[in-house]
N, CA, C, O and the ligand as a Tripos MOL2 file, in Angstrom:
@<TRIPOS>MOLECULE
protein
  277   275    70     0     0
PROTEIN
NO_CHARGES

@<TRIPOS>ATOM
      1 N        -128.5780   17.9140   84.6310 N.3       1 MET1
      2 CA       -127.1940   17.5950   84.2850 C.3       1 MET1
      3 C        -127.0290   16.0740   84.2560 C.2       1 MET1
      4 O        -127.3590   15.4020   85.2330 O.2       1 MET1
      5 N        -126.5310   15.5310   83.1640 N.am      2 PRO2
      6 CA       -126.4110   14.0650   83.0820 C.3       2 PRO2
      7 C        -125.3190   13.5020   83.9880 C.2       2 PRO2
      8 O        -124.3590   14.1860   84.3400 O.2       2 PRO2
      9 N        -125.4960   12.2500   84.3480 N.am      3 ASN3
     10 CA       -124.5110   11.5030   85.1180 C.3       3 ASN3
     11 C        -123.6730   10.7000   84.1130 C.2       3 ASN3
     12 O        -124.2200   10.0540   83.2190 O.2       3 ASN3
     13 N        -122.3700   10.7450   84.2630 N.am      4 TYR4
     14 CA       -121.4810   10.1010   83.2940 C.3       4 TYR4
     15 C        -120.6690    8.9870   83.9080 C.2       4 TYR4
     16 O        -120.4440    8.9420   85.1180 O.2       4 TYR4
     17 N        -120.2270    8.0700   83.0300 N.am      5 LEU5
     18 CA       -119.2890    7.0250   83.4490 C.3       5 LEU5
     19 C        -118.3170    6.7880   82.3060 C.2       5 LEU5
     20 O        -118.5490    7.1970   81.1690 O.2       5 LEU5
     21 N        -117.2290    6.1200   82.6370 N.am      6 ILE6
     22 CA       -116.2290    5.8340   81.6100 C.3       6 ILE6
     23 C        -115.9620    4.3370   81.5640 C.2       6 ILE6
     24 O        -116.0270    3.6440   82.5800 O.2       6 ILE6
     25 N        -115.6620    3.8560   80.3690 N.am      7 ASN7
     26 CA       -115.2830    2.4520   80.1850 C.3       7 ASN7
     27 C        -113.8030    2.3060   80.5370 C.2       7 ASN7
     28 O        -112.9380    2.8740   79.8700 O.2       7 ASN7
     29 N        -113.5230    1.5350   81.5960 N.am      8 LYS8
     30 CA       -112.1360    1.3600   82.0400 C.3       8 LYS8
     31 C        -111.3190    0.5680   81.0270 C.2       8 LYS8
     32 O        -110.0900    0.6400   81.0100 O.2       8 LYS8
     33 N        -112.0240   -0.1960   80.1760 N.am      9 GLU9
     34 CA       -111.3590   -0.9770   79.1370 C.3       9 GLU9
     35 C        -111.3850   -0.1590   77.8440 C.2       9 GLU9
     36 O        -112.4390    0.3460   77.4570 O.2       9 GLU9
     37 N        -110.2420   -0.0260   77.1770 N.am     10 LYS10
     38 CA       -110.1890    0.8010   75.9750 C.3      10 LYS10
     39 C        -110.8810    0.1450   74.7840 C.2      10 LYS10
     40 O        -110.6890   -1.0410   74.5190 O.2      10 LYS10
     41 N        -111.6830    0.9250   74.0740 N.am     11 THR11
     42 CA       -112.3300    0.4650   72.8480 C.3      11 THR11
     43 C        -111.2910    0.4400   71.7310 C.2      11 THR11
     44 O        -110.5970    1.4310   71.5030 O.2      11 THR11
     45 N        -111.1860   -0.6680   71.0510 N.am     12 ASP12
     46 CA       -110.1850   -0.8370   69.9960 C.3      12 ASP12
     47 C        -108.7580   -0.6210   70.5230 C.2      12 ASP12
     48 O        -107.8410   -0.3610   69.7440 O.2      12 ASP12
     49 N        -108.5730   -0.7280   71.8480 N.am     13 GLY13
     50 CA       -107.2590   -0.5260   72.4400 C.3      13 GLY13
     51 C        -106.7680    0.8980   72.3550 C.2      13 GLY13
     52 O        -105.5730    1.1520   72.5100 O.2      13 GLY13
     53 N        -107.6830    1.8470   72.1070 N.am     14 ARG14
     54 CA       -107.2600    3.2350   71.8810 C.3      14 ARG14
     55 C        -107.9350    4.2470   72.7980 C.2      14 ARG14
     56 O        -107.2770    5.1460   73.3220 O.2      14 ARG14
     57 N        -109.2410    4.1060   72.9950 N.am     15 TYR15
     58 CA       -109.9690    5.1310   73.7280 C.3      15 TYR15
     59 C        -110.7450    4.5610   74.8960 C.2      15 TYR15
     60 O        -111.3100    3.4710   74.8120 O.2      15 TYR15
     61 N        -110.7660    5.3200   76.0000 N.am     16 ASN16
     62 CA       -111.6820    5.0330   77.0950 C.3      16 ASN16
     63 C        -112.9340    5.8540   76.8150 C.2      16 ASN16
     64 O        -112.9160    7.0780   76.9450 O.2      16 ASN16
     65 N        -114.0070    5.1950   76.4360 N.am     17 GLU17
     66 CA       -115.2020    5.9190   76.0390 C.3      17 GLU17
     67 C        -116.0280    6.3950   77.2270 C.2      17 GLU17
     68 O        -116.2530    5.6640   78.1910 O.2      17 GLU17
     69 N        -116.4720    7.6470   77.1240 N.am     18 VAL18
     70 CA       -117.3060    8.2690   78.1470 C.3      18 VAL18
     71 C        -118.7650    8.1930   77.7040 C.2      18 VAL18
     72 O        -119.0910    8.5160   76.5610 O.2      18 VAL18
     73 N        -119.6550    7.7560   78.6270 N.am     19 HIS19
     74 CA       -121.0850    7.6220   78.3340 C.3      19 HIS19
     75 C        -121.9180    8.3180   79.4010 C.2      19 HIS19
     76 O        -121.4680    8.5250   80.5270 O.2      19 HIS19
     77 N        -123.1520    8.6770   79.0190 N.am     20 THR20
     78 CA       -124.1320    9.0240   80.0460 C.3      20 THR20
     79 C        -124.6670    7.6980   80.5950 C.2      20 THR20
     80 O        -124.6080    6.6720   79.9180 O.2      20 THR20
     81 N        -125.1800    7.7260   81.8090 N.am     21 THR21
     82 CA       -125.6460    6.4770   82.4200 C.3      21 THR21
     83 C        -126.9050    5.9390   81.7460 C.2      21 THR21
     84 O        -127.3270    4.8200   82.0380 O.2      21 THR21
     85 N        -127.5170    6.7210   80.8440 N.am     22 THR22
     86 CA       -128.7260    6.2600   80.1590 C.3      22 THR22
     87 C        -128.4350    5.7920   78.7300 C.2      22 THR22
     88 O        -129.3640    5.4820   77.9840 O.2      22 THR22
     89 N        -127.1610    5.7380   78.3420 N.am     23 CYS23
     90 CA       -126.7900    5.3170   76.9940 C.3      23 CYS23
     91 C        -127.1750    3.8520   76.7570 C.2      23 CYS23
     92 O        -127.1780    3.0400   77.6820 O.2      23 CYS23
     93 N        -127.5010    3.5320   75.4970 N.am     24 ASN24
     94 CA       -127.8360    2.1480   75.1410 C.3      24 ASN24
     95 C        -126.6030    1.3180   74.8050 C.2      24 ASN24
     96 O        -126.7200    0.1410   74.4640 O.2      24 ASN24
     97 N        -125.4320    1.9220   74.8980 N.am     25 HIS25
     98 CA       -124.1970    1.2340   74.5070 C.3      25 HIS25
     99 C        -123.1890    1.2030   75.6590 C.2      25 HIS25
    100 O        -121.9880    1.3760   75.4520 O.2      25 HIS25
    101 N        -123.6950    0.9820   76.8650 N.am     26 LEU26
    102 CA       -122.8210    1.0000   78.0430 C.3      26 LEU26
    103 C        -121.9300   -0.2390   78.1100 C.2      26 LEU26
    104 O        -122.3080   -1.3170   77.6500 O.2      26 LEU26
    105 N        -120.7320   -0.0660   78.6970 N.am     27 PRO27
    106 CA       -119.8550   -1.2190   78.8920 C.3      27 PRO27
    107 C        -120.3890   -2.1350   79.9940 C.2      27 PRO27
    108 O        -121.3500   -1.7910   80.6820 O.2      27 PRO27
    109 N        -119.7660   -3.2900   80.1560 N.am     28 GLU28
    110 CA       -120.1430   -4.2030   81.2330 C.3      28 GLU28
    111 C        -119.9370   -3.5180   82.5820 C.2      28 GLU28
    112 O        -119.0970   -2.6290   82.7220 O.2      28 GLU28
    113 N        -120.7210   -3.9530   83.5700 N.am     29 TYR29
    114 CA       -120.6280   -3.3480   84.8990 C.3      29 TYR29
    115 C        -119.1940   -3.3160   85.4180 C.2      29 TYR29
    116 O        -118.7600   -2.3220   86.0010 O.2      29 TYR29
    117 N        -118.4700   -4.3960   85.2050 N.am     30 ALA30
    118 CA       -117.1070   -4.5060   85.7390 C.3      30 ALA30
    119 C        -116.1690   -3.4660   85.1450 C.2      30 ALA30
    120 O        -115.1420   -3.1420   85.7420 O.2      30 ALA30
    121 N        -116.5180   -2.9380   83.9670 N.am     31 ASN31
    122 CA       -115.6400   -1.9800   83.2910 C.3      31 ASN31
    123 C        -116.0880   -0.5360   83.4450 C.2      31 ASN31
    124 O        -115.5300    0.3570   82.8070 O.2      31 ASN31
    125 N        -117.0960   -0.2930   84.2900 N.am     32 ARG32
    126 CA       -117.6100    1.0650   84.4480 C.3      32 ARG32
    127 C        -116.9370    1.7790   85.6100 C.2      32 ARG32
    128 O        -116.7370    1.2060   86.6810 O.2      32 ARG32
    129 N        -116.5890    3.0470   85.3770 N.am     33 TYR33
    130 CA       -116.0800    3.8940   86.4550 C.3      33 TYR33
    131 C        -116.9180    5.1580   86.4630 C.2      33 TYR33
    132 O        -117.0270    5.8390   85.4440 O.2      33 TYR33
    133 N        -117.5060    5.4740   87.6010 N.am     34 ASP34
    134 CA       -118.4290    6.5940   87.7060 C.3      34 ASP34
    135 C        -117.6990    7.9380   87.6690 C.2      34 ASP34
    136 O        -116.7720    8.1690   88.4460 O.2      34 ASP34
    137 N        -118.1220    8.8210   86.7630 N.am     35 LEU35
    138 CA       -117.5050   10.1510   86.6540 C.3      35 LEU35
    139 C        -118.3300   11.2340   87.3400 C.2      35 LEU35
    140 O        -117.8540   12.3550   87.5190 O.2      35 LEU35
    141 N        -119.5510   10.9120   87.7210 N.am     36 GLY36
    142 CA       -120.4220   11.8940   88.3780 C.3      36 GLY36
    143 C        -121.1370   12.7840   87.3770 C.2      36 GLY36
    144 O        -121.1630   12.4960   86.1810 O.2      36 GLY36
    145 N        -121.7180   13.8690   87.8770 N.am     37 PHE37
    146 CA       -122.5340   14.7580   87.0560 C.3      37 PHE37
    147 C        -121.6880   15.8370   86.3810 C.2      37 PHE37
    148 O        -120.8150   16.4460   86.9990 O.2      37 PHE37
    149 N        -121.9710   16.0550   85.0930 N.am     38 HIS38
    150 CA       -121.2600   17.0910   84.3360 C.3      38 HIS38
    151 C        -122.2290   17.7990   83.4020 C.2      38 HIS38
    152 O        -123.2780   17.2600   83.0500 O.2      38 HIS38
    153 N        -121.8630   19.0190   83.0040 N.am     39 LEU39
    154 CA       -122.7270   19.8190   82.1410 C.3      39 LEU39
    155 C        -122.9780   19.1430   80.8060 C.2      39 LEU39
    156 O        -124.1050   19.1370   80.3110 O.2      39 LEU39
    157 N        -121.9190   18.5660   80.2150 N.am     40 ASN40
    158 CA       -122.0520   17.9390   78.8980 C.3      40 ASN40
    159 C        -120.8860   16.9730   78.6930 C.2      40 ASN40
    160 O        -120.0410   16.8010   79.5710 O.2      40 ASN40
    161 N        -120.8600   16.3470   77.5190 N.am     41 GLY41
    162 CA       -119.8330   15.3550   77.2370 C.3      41 GLY41
    163 C        -118.4230   15.9250   77.2500 C.2      41 GLY41
    164 O        -117.4890   15.2710   77.7150 O.2      41 GLY41
    165 N        -118.2650   17.1420   76.7430 N.am     42 ASN42
    166 CA       -116.9330   17.7520   76.7350 C.3      42 ASN42
    167 C        -116.4070   17.9260   78.1500 C.2      42 ASN42
    168 O        -115.2310   17.6870   78.4270 O.2      42 ASN42
    169 N        -117.2890   18.3420   79.0330 N.am     43 ASP43
    170 CA       -116.9190   18.5510   80.4170 C.3      43 ASP43
    171 C        -116.5480   17.2150   81.0800 C.2      43 ASP43
    172 O        -115.5760   17.1310   81.8300 O.2      43 ASP43
    173 N        -117.3360   16.1810   80.7880 N.am     44 ALA44
    174 CA       -117.0930   14.8660   81.3760 C.3      44 ALA44
    175 C        -115.7720   14.2790   80.8700 C.2      44 ALA44
    176 O        -115.0240   13.6780   81.6410 O.2      44 ALA44
    177 N        -115.4840   14.4530   79.5720 N.am     45 VAL45
    178 CA       -114.2270   13.9460   79.0030 C.3      45 VAL45
    179 C        -113.0400   14.6980   79.6030 C.2      45 VAL45
    180 O        -112.0150   14.0940   79.9170 O.2      45 VAL45
    181 N        -113.1790   16.0200   79.7620 N.am     46 ALA46
    182 CA       -112.0900   16.8110   80.3540 C.3      46 ALA46
    183 C        -111.8190   16.3460   81.7850 C.2      46 ALA46
    184 O        -110.6670   16.2410   82.2070 O.2      46 ALA46
    185 N        -112.9010   16.0670   82.5260 N.am     47 TYR47
    186 CA       -112.7410   15.5830   83.8880 C.3      47 TYR47
    187 C        -112.0460   14.2270   83.9020 C.2      47 TYR47
    188 O        -111.1450   13.9970   84.7090 O.2      47 TYR47
    189 N        -112.4620   13.3300   83.0130 N.am     48 ALA48
    190 CA       -111.8530   11.9930   82.9420 C.3      48 ALA48
    191 C        -110.3550   12.0960   82.6780 C.2      48 ALA48
    192 O        -109.5630   11.3530   83.2570 O.2      48 ALA48
    193 N        -109.9740   13.0150   81.8080 N.am     49 LYS49
    194 CA       -108.5500   13.2000   81.5060 C.3      49 LYS49
    195 C        -107.7950   13.7040   82.7270 C.2      49 LYS49
    196 O        -106.6620   13.2940   82.9810 O.2      49 LYS49
    197 N        -108.4350   14.6020   83.4870 N.am     50 ARG50
    198 CA       -107.7870   15.1440   84.6850 C.3      50 ARG50
    199 C        -107.5280   14.0610   85.7260 C.2      50 ARG50
    200 O        -106.5370   14.1290   86.4530 O.2      50 ARG50
    201 N        -108.4140   13.0560   85.8090 N.am     51 ILE51
    202 CA       -108.2390   12.0290   86.8310 C.3      51 ILE51
    203 C        -107.4540   10.8350   86.3170 C.2      51 ILE51
    204 O        -107.3760    9.8120   86.9980 O.2      51 ILE51
    205 N        -106.8660   10.9430   85.1210 N.am     52 GLY52
    206 CA       -105.9350    9.9080   84.6870 C.3      52 GLY52
    207 C        -106.3070    9.1370   83.4350 C.2      52 GLY52
    208 O        -105.4770    8.4000   82.9020 O.2      52 GLY52
    209 N        -107.5470    9.2890   82.9440 N.am     53 PHE53
    210 CA       -107.9300    8.6120   81.6920 C.3      53 PHE53
    211 C        -107.5400    9.5140   80.5210 C.2      53 PHE53
    212 O        -108.3910   10.1610   79.9110 O.2      53 PHE53
    213 N        -106.2420    9.5450   80.2190 N.am     54 THR54
    214 CA       -105.7380   10.5090   79.2300 C.3      54 THR54
    215 C        -106.2340   10.2180   77.8150 C.2      54 THR54
    216 O        -106.1680   11.0880   76.9470 O.2      54 THR54
    217 N        -106.7330    9.0000   77.5750 N.am     55 ASP55
    218 CA       -107.2680    8.6550   76.2490 C.3      55 ASP55
    219 C        -108.7920    8.6620   76.2380 C.2      55 ASP55
    220 O        -109.4080    7.9640   75.4330 O.2      55 ASP55
    221 N        -109.3990    9.4350   77.1160 N.am     56 ALA56
    222 CA       -110.8570    9.5040   77.1730 C.3      56 ALA56
    223 C        -111.4160   10.1380   75.8970 C.2      56 ALA56
    224 O        -110.8230   11.0540   75.3280 O.2      56 ALA56
    225 N        -112.5760    9.6260   75.4620 N.am     57 ASP57
    226 CA       -113.2420   10.1420   74.2650 C.3      57 ASP57
    227 C        -114.7450    9.9480   74.4350 C.2      57 ASP57
    228 O        -115.1850    8.9620   75.0260 O.2      57 ASP57
    229 N        -115.5260   10.8850   73.9180 N.am     58 GLY58
    230 CA       -116.9700   10.7790   74.0560 C.3      58 GLY58
    231 C        -117.5490    9.6590   73.1970 C.2      58 GLY58
    232 O        -117.0740    9.3980   72.0920 O.2      58 GLY58
    233 N        -118.5790    9.0050   73.7210 N.am     59 CYS59
    234 CA       -119.2840    7.9630   72.9690 C.3      59 CYS59
    235 C        -119.9660    8.5770   71.7420 C.2      59 CYS59
    236 O        -120.5170    9.6750   71.8160 O.2      59 CYS59
    237 N        -119.9250    7.8730   70.6380 N.am     60 TYR60
    238 CA       -120.5410    8.3360   69.3920 C.3      60 TYR60
    239 C        -122.0430    8.5620   69.5630 C.2      60 TYR60
    240 O        -122.6090    9.4790   68.9670 O.2      60 TYR60
    241 N        -122.6830    7.7270   70.3750 N.am     61 TYR61
    242 CA       -124.1330    7.7570   70.5030 C.3      61 TYR61
    243 C        -124.6490    8.7710   71.5140 C.2      61 TYR61
    244 O        -125.6140    9.4810   71.2320 O.2      61 TYR61
    245 N        -124.0260    8.8510   72.6850 N.am     62 CYS62
    246 CA       -124.5800    9.6950   73.7440 C.3      62 CYS62
    247 C        -123.7560   10.9600   74.0120 C.2      62 CYS62
    248 O        -124.2560   11.8840   74.6530 O.2      62 CYS62
    249 N        -122.4940   11.0230   73.5310 N.am     63 CYS63
    250 CA       -121.6480   12.1970   73.7740 C.3      63 CYS63
    251 C        -121.0540   12.6600   72.4540 C.2      63 CYS63
    252 O        -119.8490   12.8970   72.3620 O.2      63 CYS63
    253 N        -121.8950   12.7920   71.4300 N.am     64 SER64
    254 CA       -121.3870   13.0930   70.0930 C.3      64 SER64
    255 C        -120.6000   14.4020   70.0560 C.2      64 SER64
    256 O        -119.6890   14.5620   69.2430 O.2      64 SER64
    257 N        -120.9630   15.3560   70.9540 N.am     65 GLU65
    258 CA       -120.2500   16.6390   70.9830 C.3      65 GLU65
    259 C        -118.7840   16.4420   71.4020 C.2      65 GLU65
    260 O        -117.9260   17.2730   71.1050 O.2      65 GLU65
    261 N        -118.5140   15.3190   72.1040 N.am     66 ALA66
    262 CA       -117.1480   15.0710   72.5860 C.3      66 ALA66
    263 C        -116.4840   13.9010   71.8640 C.2      66 ALA66
    264 O        -115.3930   13.4670   72.2350 O.2      66 ALA66
    265 N        -117.1630   13.3890   70.8150 N.am     67 HIS67
    266 CA       -116.6320   12.2180   70.1050 C.3      67 HIS67
    267 C        -115.5830   12.6410   69.0780 C.2      67 HIS67
    268 O        -115.8660   13.4130   68.1620 O.2      67 HIS67
    269 N        -114.3590   12.1150   69.2510 N.am     68 LYS68
    270 CA       -113.2740   12.4420   68.3220 C.3      68 LYS68
    271 C        -112.8190   11.2090   67.5520 C.2      68 LYS68
    272 O        -112.5150   11.2890   66.3620 O.2      68 LYS68
    273 N        -112.7740   10.0680   68.2360 N.am     69 GLY69
    274 CA       -112.1590    8.8460   67.6910 C.3      69 GLY69
    275 C        -112.9880    8.1380   66.6920 C.2      69 GLY69
    276 O        -112.5750    7.1030   66.1690 O.2      69 GLY69
    277 ZN       -122.7220    6.1470   75.0280 Zn       70 ZN70
@<TRIPOS>BOND
     1     1     2 1
     2     2     3 1
     3     3     4 2
     4     3     5 am
     5     5     6 1
     6     6     7 1
     7     7     8 2
     8     7     9 am
     9     9    10 1
    10    10    11 1
    11    11    12 2
    12    11    13 am
    13    13    14 1
    14    14    15 1
    15    15    16 2
    16    15    17 am
    17    17    18 1
    18    18    19 1
    19    19    20 2
    20    19    21 am
    21    21    22 1
    22    22    23 1
    23    23    24 2
    24    23    25 am
    25    25    26 1
    26    26    27 1
    27    27    28 2
    28    27    29 am
    29    29    30 1
    30    30    31 1
    31    31    32 2
    32    31    33 am
    33    33    34 1
    34    34    35 1
    35    35    36 2
    36    35    37 am
    37    37    38 1
    38    38    39 1
    39    39    40 2
    40    39    41 am
    41    41    42 1
    42    42    43 1
    43    43    44 2
    44    43    45 am
    45    45    46 1
    46    46    47 1
    47    47    48 2
    48    47    49 am
    49    49    50 1
    50    50    51 1
    51    51    52 2
    52    51    53 am
    53    53    54 1
    54    54    55 1
    55    55    56 2
    56    55    57 am
    57    57    58 1
    58    58    59 1
    59    59    60 2
    60    59    61 am
    61    61    62 1
    62    62    63 1
    63    63    64 2
    64    63    65 am
    65    65    66 1
    66    66    67 1
    67    67    68 2
    68    67    69 am
    69    69    70 1
    70    70    71 1
    71    71    72 2
    72    71    73 am
    73    73    74 1
    74    74    75 1
    75    75    76 2
    76    75    77 am
    77    77    78 1
    78    78    79 1
    79    79    80 2
    80    79    81 am
    81    81    82 1
    82    82    83 1
    83    83    84 2
    84    83    85 am
    85    85    86 1
    86    86    87 1
    87    87    88 2
    88    87    89 am
    89    89    90 1
    90    90    91 1
    91    91    92 2
    92    91    93 am
    93    93    94 1
    94    94    95 1
    95    95    96 2
    96    95    97 am
    97    97    98 1
    98    98    99 1
    99    99   100 2
   100    99   101 am
   101   101   102 1
   102   102   103 1
   103   103   104 2
   104   103   105 am
   105   105   106 1
   106   106   107 1
   107   107   108 2
   108   107   109 am
   109   109   110 1
   110   110   111 1
   111   111   112 2
   112   111   113 am
   113   113   114 1
   114   114   115 1
   115   115   116 2
   116   115   117 am
   117   117   118 1
   118   118   119 1
   119   119   120 2
   120   119   121 am
   121   121   122 1
   122   122   123 1
   123   123   124 2
   124   123   125 am
   125   125   126 1
   126   126   127 1
   127   127   128 2
   128   127   129 am
   129   129   130 1
   130   130   131 1
   131   131   132 2
   132   131   133 am
   133   133   134 1
   134   134   135 1
   135   135   136 2
   136   135   137 am
   137   137   138 1
   138   138   139 1
   139   139   140 2
   140   139   141 am
   141   141   142 1
   142   142   143 1
   143   143   144 2
   144   143   145 am
   145   145   146 1
   146   146   147 1
   147   147   148 2
   148   147   149 am
   149   149   150 1
   150   150   151 1
   151   151   152 2
   152   151   153 am
   153   153   154 1
   154   154   155 1
   155   155   156 2
   156   155   157 am
   157   157   158 1
   158   158   159 1
   159   159   160 2
   160   159   161 am
   161   161   162 1
   162   162   163 1
   163   163   164 2
   164   163   165 am
   165   165   166 1
   166   166   167 1
   167   167   168 2
   168   167   169 am
   169   169   170 1
   170   170   171 1
   171   171   172 2
   172   171   173 am
   173   173   174 1
   174   174   175 1
   175   175   176 2
   176   175   177 am
   177   177   178 1
   178   178   179 1
   179   179   180 2
   180   179   181 am
   181   181   182 1
   182   182   183 1
   183   183   184 2
   184   183   185 am
   185   185   186 1
   186   186   187 1
   187   187   188 2
   188   187   189 am
   189   189   190 1
   190   190   191 1
   191   191   192 2
   192   191   193 am
   193   193   194 1
   194   194   195 1
   195   195   196 2
   196   195   197 am
   197   197   198 1
   198   198   199 1
   199   199   200 2
   200   199   201 am
   201   201   202 1
   202   202   203 1
   203   203   204 2
   204   203   205 am
   205   205   206 1
   206   206   207 1
   207   207   208 2
   208   207   209 am
   209   209   210 1
   210   210   211 1
   211   211   212 2
   212   211   213 am
   213   213   214 1
   214   214   215 1
   215   215   216 2
   216   215   217 am
   217   217   218 1
   218   218   219 1
   219   219   220 2
   220   219   221 am
   221   221   222 1
   222   222   223 1
   223   223   224 2
   224   223   225 am
   225   225   226 1
   226   226   227 1
   227   227   228 2
   228   227   229 am
   229   229   230 1
   230   230   231 1
   231   231   232 2
   232   231   233 am
   233   233   234 1
   234   234   235 1
   235   235   236 2
   236   235   237 am
   237   237   238 1
   238   238   239 1
   239   239   240 2
   240   239   241 am
   241   241   242 1
   242   242   243 1
   243   243   244 2
   244   243   245 am
   245   245   246 1
   246   246   247 1
   247   247   248 2
   248   247   249 am
   249   249   250 1
   250   250   251 1
   251   251   252 2
   252   251   253 am
   253   253   254 1
   254   254   255 1
   255   255   256 2
   256   255   257 am
   257   257   258 1
   258   258   259 1
   259   259   260 2
   260   259   261 am
   261   261   262 1
   262   262   263 1
   263   263   264 2
   264   263   265 am
   265   265   266 1
   266   266   267 1
   267   267   268 2
   268   267   269 am
   269   269   270 1
   270   270   271 1
   271   271   272 2
   272   271   273 am
   273   273   274 1
   274   274   275 1
   275   275   276 2
@<TRIPOS>SUBSTRUCTURE
     1 MET1         2 RESIDUE 1 A MET
     2 PRO2         6 RESIDUE 1 A PRO
     3 ASN3        10 RESIDUE 1 A ASN
     4 TYR4        14 RESIDUE 1 A TYR
     5 LEU5        18 RESIDUE 1 A LEU
     6 ILE6        22 RESIDUE 1 A ILE
     7 ASN7        26 RESIDUE 1 A ASN
     8 LYS8        30 RESIDUE 1 A LYS
     9 GLU9        34 RESIDUE 1 A GLU
    10 LYS10       38 RESIDUE 1 A LYS
    11 THR11       42 RESIDUE 1 A THR
    12 ASP12       46 RESIDUE 1 A ASP
    13 GLY13       50 RESIDUE 1 A GLY
    14 ARG14       54 RESIDUE 1 A ARG
    15 TYR15       58 RESIDUE 1 A TYR
    16 ASN16       62 RESIDUE 1 A ASN
    17 GLU17       66 RESIDUE 1 A GLU
    18 VAL18       70 RESIDUE 1 A VAL
    19 HIS19       74 RESIDUE 1 A HIS
    20 THR20       78 RESIDUE 1 A THR
    21 THR21       82 RESIDUE 1 A THR
    22 THR22       86 RESIDUE 1 A THR
    23 CYS23       90 RESIDUE 1 A CYS
    24 ASN24       94 RESIDUE 1 A ASN
    25 HIS25       98 RESIDUE 1 A HIS
    26 LEU26      102 RESIDUE 1 A LEU
    27 PRO27      106 RESIDUE 1 A PRO
    28 GLU28      110 RESIDUE 1 A GLU
    29 TYR29      114 RESIDUE 1 A TYR
    30 ALA30      118 RESIDUE 1 A ALA
    31 ASN31      122 RESIDUE 1 A ASN
    32 ARG32      126 RESIDUE 1 A ARG
    33 TYR33      130 RESIDUE 1 A TYR
    34 ASP34      134 RESIDUE 1 A ASP
    35 LEU35      138 RESIDUE 1 A LEU
    36 GLY36      142 RESIDUE 1 A GLY
    37 PHE37      146 RESIDUE 1 A PHE
    38 HIS38      150 RESIDUE 1 A HIS
    39 LEU39      154 RESIDUE 1 A LEU
    40 ASN40      158 RESIDUE 1 A ASN
    41 GLY41      162 RESIDUE 1 A GLY
    42 ASN42      166 RESIDUE 1 A ASN
    43 ASP43      170 RESIDUE 1 A ASP
    44 ALA44      174 RESIDUE 1 A ALA
    45 VAL45      178 RESIDUE 1 A VAL
    46 ALA46      182 RESIDUE 1 A ALA
    47 TYR47      186 RESIDUE 1 A TYR
    48 ALA48      190 RESIDUE 1 A ALA
    49 LYS49      194 RESIDUE 1 A LYS
    50 ARG50      198 RESIDUE 1 A ARG
    51 ILE51      202 RESIDUE 1 A ILE
    52 GLY52      206 RESIDUE 1 A GLY
    53 PHE53      210 RESIDUE 1 A PHE
    54 THR54      214 RESIDUE 1 A THR
    55 ASP55      218 RESIDUE 1 A ASP
    56 ALA56      222 RESIDUE 1 A ALA
    57 ASP57      226 RESIDUE 1 A ASP
    58 GLY58      230 RESIDUE 1 A GLY
    59 CYS59      234 RESIDUE 1 A CYS
    60 TYR60      238 RESIDUE 1 A TYR
    61 TYR61      242 RESIDUE 1 A TYR
    62 CYS62      246 RESIDUE 1 A CYS
    63 CYS63      250 RESIDUE 1 A CYS
    64 SER64      254 RESIDUE 1 A SER
    65 GLU65      258 RESIDUE 1 A GLU
    66 ALA66      262 RESIDUE 1 A ALA
    67 HIS67      266 RESIDUE 1 A HIS
    68 LYS68      270 RESIDUE 1 A LYS
    69 GLY69      274 RESIDUE 1 A GLY
    70 ZN70       277 GROUP 0 **** ****
């Protein structure tokens, strides 16, 4: 099960992007918030929304199944 994190800073001022910790497109350390382990990107995005990141969206590269934006 992959470990996920979210970018606390919105991409294009619209989305908080969710990544696996092994993604090549991770945000700066200061902007990372650890989401823990999840089954897949959809699960990680749903969790992020539950904890307050209502504009969470999957990264195009590592969470394509959850990428909407
Ligand atoms: Zn990513």
